N, C-alpha and C positions, 0 to 999 in steps of 0.2 A: 508766413511767420512760424518758426519752429516752437515746439512745446518745451517749456523749461524742464530740466531733468527732474526737479522735485515734484512736478505735476504729471509726469509720464508714468502711467500705471506699470508698464513693463519694467521700467527702471527701478521703481519702488520694489517690485517683486524680486528682481535680481538682487537688489540690496538686501532684502530679507533672506534670500537664499545664501548669500555670502555670510551674513551674520549668523545664520543657522549652522553653516558649516564650521564657522569659528567656534560656536558654542559646543558643537559635537566634539571638535578637536580638544576643547578644554575639558569636557567630560571624560574623554579618554585619558588625557594627561593626568587628571585627578586620580583616576584608578591606577594608572601606571606608577604614580608616586606614593602609593600607600605603603607604609612601613609596618610590617607585621612581626617585627623582631620580638617585641615584648607582649604580644597579645594572644599567643597560643600557649597551651599548657604543655604540649609535647610535640615531637616531630611529626606524628601522624596528623594532628590537627593543623600543623603548619603546612603539610603537603596538601591537605584537602583545601585549605584556604588559598594556597598558591594556585591550585588548579581552578578554583572558582574565579579568582582574579583574572587568570589567563583567559578563561572563557568570556568573562565580562569585557575584557579588552578587545577580543575578537568580535564580540557582538556590537561593539561601538565603532567598528571600522567604517570609514567613509569611502564608499566605492565611487570613484570619480566619474565613471560612466553611468552611474545609476542616480536618477533624480532623488534628492533627499525628501522632497514633498512633491506631490502631483496634483493637489487640489486645495481649495479654500472654501470654507463655509462661513457665511455671515448670518448669524442667528438674529431673529427679530427680538428675542428676549434672552436673558441669561439662561442657559440650560439648567433644568431642575428647579428654577425659581418660579414663583407664582407669576402668571402672565398678566400683570397689571397694566392698565392703560398708560402708555408713555414710558414703559420699562425699557432700559437700555440693553441692547443685544451685545453679543461677543463675536469675535472673529477667531477662527481656528484654521491652521494649515494642517492638512492631512498628509501623512507620509508613512514610510516603512517602519519607523521607530520613533520613540519619544525623544525629543531634544528640549532641554531647558537652558535658560541663561544663568548667569552667576547668582541671581537672586532666587532661582528656582522656578521662575515663571516659564510656562511652556512656550516654545517657539514653533515646535512641530508636534502634533498629536499623533500617536500611534493609530494606524488605520483600524485596529481591533477595538479601540476604546469606544464605549457607548456613544460618546459625543460625536464620533466620526460616522456613525451608522447612517445618518441622513445623506451622506455623500453618495451612498449606494441605493438608498431606498426612496429618497424624496422625489416628488414629481409635481407637475402642475395641479393634478387632482388632489394630491396630499403632500403639501410642501413641508410638513413636519417642522414648522416654525422657522424655516430657512428663507431668508429674503434673497440671497444670492449664492449660487454654486459656481465656482470658477474652476475650470480645468486648465492645466498648464501643458504646453508642448515643449519638448526638449530635443536638442541635437547633441548626442553624447550626454555630457553632464551639464550643458549650458541651456538655461531657460531662454526659449526663443519666441514663444507665443502664449496667448491665453484666450479663453473663450468663456463667456458669461451666460448664465441662465438666471433670469429674475423670476424665481418660482412663485413669489407672492404677488406678482404683477399680472392681473387677469388680462391686461391688454396685450401682453407679449405672448405670441403663439409658441407652442412647444415645437422644437426643431431637433433633428438628429445631430448629435455632436460630431463635428468634422474631426476634432482632435481624438475623440474616442475611436472613430473609424480608422484614423491614421495609426493609432497605437496598436489596434487589433491587426492591421495589415502590415505593420512595420516589418521589413525583412529581418530574418533571424540567421545569425551565424553563431555557432557554438551551442552550449547546452540550453535546455528549457529555461525560460525566465518566468518570474512571478507575474501575476495579473492583477496586482492590487489596484492599479489605476483603472482597470476595465471591468471589475466585478459587476455583474448585472443583478437586479433585485432578486430574481429567482435563485441565482447562485448564492447570494448573500444570505438568504434564509437558511440554506443548507450549511454554509460555513459557520453561522452563528448558532446552530442548533445545540442544545444542552449536552453536557458530557454524559449524563446518565442514560440517554437514549441512543440506540443504534440507528443508523441511517443507511439505506441502500439507494444508490443513484444509478438509474438506467439512463444512459446518455449515448446518443449516436456520435459519429465522428465529428470532431470540431466543436462539440458542445461545452468543452472545458471541464469535463468530469475529473480528470487527473488533477488539474489545477485547483479545482474546488476541494478535492480531498486533501491536498497538501496545505492549502490555506486554512482548511478546517483544523488540521493539526496545529498550525501556528496560532490560530485563534484560541483553541483549547488550552495551549500552553500559556497563553496570556491570561486567560480567565481563571484557570485552575492550576497555576504553576506549582504551588507547594504539593498538591495532591499528586500531580503527574510526575513531579520530581522523585517522589517516593515509589510510585508504581510503574513508571516507564511508558514510553510510546514506541511504536514500531510501524514502519511503512513497508509493505510487502508488494514487490513488483514481479513481473513474469520472467525476467531474465536480467543478467548483469548489464547488458547494453542499455536496457530501459532505465535501470537504477543509475547508471552513469549519466544518462541524459537528464534525469530530474534532480541529481544530487546537489545542485547549486541553488535550488529554489528556496529551501528553508534557511540555509545560511545567509542568503541575501535579505531575508526577513529577520535576521538576528537570532535564529534558532539553530543551535549547534549540537544539541544532545539527542536528536532523534535518530534511532538506529534504522538502517535500511537493509532489507534482506529479500531473498527469494524463498519460496516454500521449500525448495531443495536445501537451502542453507539451514532452515529451521529443523529439518529432520536428518541432518548429516551425522548420524550416529555410526554409520559404517561407510566404507569406501565404495562408491558407486562406480562399477566398471562394466556393467552389463546393460542390456536393453531387453524389452519384452516384445513379443508379438502383440499386435493390436488387441486380439481377443483376450489374451492373458492380462494385459494392462487394464482393460476395461473391467474385468472381473476383480482384479486386485484393488481397483479404485472404487468398487461398489460398496455402499454402506453395510451390506450384509456381512462383509468380512470382519466387521467389528464384533459381531455375535460369534463368528467362528473363532476368533482370537480369544474372546472371553471364555467360551466353552473349553478351548484347548488349555488355557491357563489354569482354570479352576479344576480341571481334571487331575491336576497334581495333588489336590487336597484329598486325603483318604481318612477314613474313620479309624480310630485306634482299636487294636485288638487286645491290648493289655493296658492295665492302669500304670500309674507312675508312682514310684516309691522314693521319697526324699528323706535322706538321713541327715539329722542335725544333732551332733553330740551323741548322746545315748538313745535318743528318740528316733523313731521311724514314723513317717507320716505318709499315708497312702491315699491317692486320689484314684478312684475306680475308673475303669475304662468308660463306663456309661456316663460318668460325670465329665470326663474329658470330651466325650462325644457331644454332650449337651453344649459345652463351651464352644466347640468347633461349629456346631450347627447354628448357634446364636450369632457367631461372628459372620458366618455365611449369609444369614438372614439380614444382617445390618447393611449389606451391600457397600461396604467400605473398600478402599483400595486393597489389593492383594498383599502388598508389603506392609501396610498399616495393620491389617488383621494379623499378619504373621508376627509383627512386633508386639501386638496386644496379647497373643495367645500365652506366652510364658508368664506374663503378669496375671492373667486370669487364673491360670493353674496355681500360681503362687498365692493368689488371694484365697483360693479354696483351701490351701494348706494353712494359711493364717487363721481362717475360720475355725479349723480343727484345733489349732493352738490355743485360741481364745476360749474355746469350749473346755479345754484341758486346764484352764486357769492361768495360762501364760498371757503376757501383755506385749506382743510383738508390735514393732513400728514399721515405718516405710523402709528403713534400712534392712530389716529382716526380709520383707517382701522382695526387695530387689535382689538380695542374696539368694533367696529361694528360686527366683526367676532365672538366675545365672547358674543354678545347680546343674551338674552334668546330666542327671537323669531327666530333668525338665528339658534341657537343651536337646537331648537325644530324642525325646518324644516329639518335640516341635519339628526337628529335622525330618522325622519320618512322616508325621501327619501333615505338616504344612511346609514343604521344602522350598528353598530358594529357587527362583526361576530366572534365567537370563533372557531378556526379550529377544535378542538376535537368535539365540539357540532355539527358542520357541518357534519363531518364524521359519528358521532353517528346517526344523523337523516337519512343520506343516507342508512345506514345499518339496520335501524329499521323501517323506514316508506316506505312501498311498493309504495305508490302513489308518494311520493317525488322522490324516485329513478327512477320510471318509467318515470316521467315527464322530468327529466334531463338526462336520459340515452337513451331516444328515438332516434332511428337511430344510436346509438353508440354500445349499448349492446343488445343482443337478449333477448327474454323473459326468456329463460332457464338460461342464464347467470345472469340476474337480480335475479331470484329465488335463484340461488346458492350463491349470495352475501348476501342475507337477513339473519339476525340472527333468529334462531328458537325462542329464548326467548329474545326479545328486552330488552336492559339494560335501567334502569330508569335514570341513570346519567352517566357522564363521569367517575366519581370515581368508580362506581360499575361495569362498563363494563369490560368484560374479553377481553382486547385488545390482538390481535395477532401481531407478528412482521410485517406482511404485512399491518395491520391497522396503525401501527406507521409510516410507510412510507407514507401512504395516508395523515395522519395528517401533516407530514412534507411538503408534496406538497401543502396542503391547507395553511399552514403557509407562504410558499413562495409566493403564490398568493396574500396574504394580505400584507406581508412585505418582502422585498428582503433579501435573505440569505447572510450573510457575505462571501465574496470570499477570498480564500487564494492565495498565489503566486504560489505554486506547490503542487500537490497531486499525490501520488503514490498509485495505486489501484492494489493489488495483488490478484491472484486467481479470476480474474474478470469474467471468463467464467460462474460462478455460479450465477451471479446477474440477477435479473429481470429487465425489462425495467424501471419500476418505481424506482428501487434501483439505476440504472444508472443515472436517472434524479436527485435523491437525492445527489449523489456524484458530478454530473456535476454542481449543484448549488453551491458547495463549491469551484469551480475553474472557474467561469464564466469569470473573468478577469485575470485568471492565466493559467497555462498549466498543463498537466497531463502526467504521465507515466502509461500506462495500461499494466499489465502483466497477461498472462494466457495461457491456452492450451485448445483448443476446445475439444480435446479428453478426458479431465478430467472433463467435465461438468457433475455434478451429481445431479442437481436439476431439477424438472419437467419443469422449465422455463429457463433452461441453454441456453446460447448464441448460436445462430445458425451461425452467421458470425460476424466478427469484424466490418465490414462496418455498420451493423445494430446496434451493440453495441455502436460504436462511435457516431452514429447519436443521439441515446438516451442520450448519455453523453454530447452532444453539441460540440463535437470535430471532426466533419466530416473531417477536414483538416489534422488530425493526420497521420503521416507516419507509415505504418505497416511494422515492421521488423520481420524476421523469424530466430530463432536460431535452428539449426538442429544438431550441433555437441554436442554429449553427453560427459560430463566430469565426471559425478558422477556414473551413473548406468553402471555396467559391461556389456560387449558385449553379453554374453550368456543370461543374464537376460533381457536386453532391446529387444533382438531379440525374446525371448519367449513372452514377453508382447505385442510386436507389432503385433502378430497374431490377436489381438483383433481389430486393427485399421480399417480393412474393414467394420466391423459392427458398430463401435462407431464413426468414423470420416472418412468417405470415402474421398479419395483424399488428405488427410493430409500426408505430408512428414514424413516418419518414422525417428526417431532419429538414427544417426549413431555414435556409441560409438568410441571415440578416445583413449580409455584406452588400453594400451598394455597388462595389466593384464586382462584375460578374466573373472576373478572372480570365486567364488565358487557357484555352482548351482546344486540343487538336488530336485527331485520330489519323494516323498515317500508315499506309501499306508500304512495307519495306521490300525493295527489290534486291538490295545488297546486304541483307542480314545485319550482322554486327556493325558494319561500317555505317549504315544508316542510323543505328542507335547511337554510335559515337558522335555522329554529326548532330543529332538532336541534343545531346549533352553539351556539345560545344556551343550550340546556339543559345541554350539556356544559361550557360556560364557567362555570356555577354551581358546578362541582366544582373541586377543587384540581388544578393541573398544566397542562400544555400540551395544546393541541387542534390536530389536523391535519384539514383538509378536503381529501380526495384525490378528484380527478375526472379523467375523460378530458381530454386537453389541449384538445380542441375546445370543451369545456363551461366551461372556466375563465373566459373573459371574461363569460359570462352570470352565473356565480356571483359573480364579483367585483362586478358591478353590483348584484346583489341584496344582498350584504353591505353595500356602501356605502349603498344606499338604506335599509337597516335600521339604519344608524349603528353597525355592528360593525367595529371596526378589525382589520386583518389585515396580515400580512407575507408575503413570498415565501420559498421554500426557500433556505437558506443565510444568511438574515438572522436575527439573534439575537432570540429571544423575550424579553420582559420581564414583570414582574408586572402591568403594565397592558395589554400587548398579547400575548396568549397564543395567538392563533389564527394558523395558517399555512395559506395556500391553496396546495396542492401539485398541479401537473400530474402525472398518473400516470407520465409518462416520467422524472420527477426524484425519485420517491419512494424509489428503492432506497437502502438504507443508512441512511435517516432513521428516527426513532422519535418517537412522541408518547404522552403519557399516555392521551389519548382520540382516537379517529379517527371522523370521519363519512366513509363511502365512498359517493360519489354514482354511481348508475347503473352497476353492474358490467358490464352488457352493452355499454355505450358504451366502457368501458375495453378490452374484448375487441375490439370492432369498430374501435378506433383503431389496431390493428396490422395488418401486411400479411397475416397468416395466423392461423388460430384458435389454433394451439398457442402461438405467440408471445403472442397476446392473453391466453390463459389464464395464461401465466407472468407477464405484467404484472399481471394481476388477483391472482395469488397473492402477489406483492410488496405490492400495495396493501392486501390483507386483513391482512397480518401486520406492519403498522407500529405497532399499538396495544400499549401496555404495561398499561393497566388497563381499557379498555373500547372497544367498537366498535358503531357504529350504521350499518347498511347501509340506504340509501334507494334506492328504485327505482320509477319510474312504468312503465317498460317491463318486460318479463318478465326473470327471472333466467336466466343460462346454465343449460343442462340439468344440468350437473354439480352445481349448487348448489340446484336447484329442489326 
């Protein structure tokens, strides 16, 4: 006998999904129909309001392939109400955004709302007043299954959620997706941490640290929207490919205003056309360079040799040289920005003149003081004593003038370090200089010494382990009055200046007080793959806790010796393309052209990192240097030893290899004609 439709739980839930989609569509239509013709005072207000309406319409988009809700909570009692005996509970559907019906009653609750928190935190040990937690399974945008946990029933044993596992292991094609349906309790604690405190997340491959950082931004925008609307938010990633990969996560959660950038984007004050030798790059990235720049900048301040005479009408007012010197020394002692002090100097000299005027019986006001500050004699002494300095010209002189560098790096940098910094062929101008990425960071530091950098409300810094101390300072300047979420893995540091400890990194960032959290549960990388990659940890990050995969599916893993070079690699790619999902072919940068030719000859289409995979083109050819932060259902890793040899030293090479080995979600094939590194043999 079949179950009547009205008694079938799945049919009821599908009906609620359909009603919720209709309600969301009505919410969107209400916003689209707003008439602002007579509600704005001028065209500027109208433009602002139109922009806000446009953003709201976009935020209410119903993505047909994305489930509108993914869970349900049945409370024993009404949330927030006193838990009296026999009290009636409530039911809430948890989704990516809030949806209400025509009467304003909620049909879907935003996953960030306090009432949704038990969906992620409740357990058999601590049910948090939840009688039932229901998870939903979807195919595309269609609800196809559900799974119940009766948390308040002591007779029901705790079991691993099959739907949760399926969602974690679901094949991925296209950019990174959100994880709102699979956030784990330890991740949720970080996501919902307060705005005022900074957090540093150490997480191995597949622990979800990037997703945690992005969802933390979404949560903070929900909980502190007005404040962050004023102060701004920023997500910083390692490269453009990575940013392209993650760029759809926040819009899928309804957040459209978060800026994304690389560190190079932040410091792009000059055109970068050059590169540094490793030694020079390491020195330029050293925090000691901040002191060298400070000394070089303030060396432009000189003490006056003559006083200043201000003529007003028939009267002459004189400020003696020693008085001007006292003002200059006082400004230097206050340790304010160079530019701010330079602007204050004429006002302070003018104030000294006004004191003399008052003693002479005059009654000058602020207009007189401002006029004196603009007096040609005052401007002339300011120009001599505290001249303007252009940041790029300051850095240019340091890198070109051996004597100037020696003078201001004395006791800070060694003679060999100073020699390594100097350009072989000094540039004649800022425009003609072949600036390197590290030079741009130095110019940014100099700019901040002159004028304070604007601070944002919250900054997320991903793949932070690869930053130099000076790059940390550049990021820290963008959140001096705000907070930061720092994400990284010390084992994946692949730059010569990679972070040695989070305490050191946070000090350079100016966030010593940040709480360091460690994620060790692996959701993405299969058990066999992460266990194999972890053989490298004693060499690349001694003492770091290995990731423990919680995947029930051990994944597909194979190591193959190739007899026919690139042809065998192409064959492995073809084999994996027969499976569902995305495929990444990762190889040492130098081997990418050969493999590209081999794929082309075999008629296999592929794209580069950062380009979006489709159902017809699912293979991405990835240089090892760009693999960090990316993930694919299946990976072919070509010649591990070549990946190691492609780096300036073995430790960095092994770290690069660790990154490459841990990009797979469901399976990995390692191909090699040469021998494997000793740690993996």
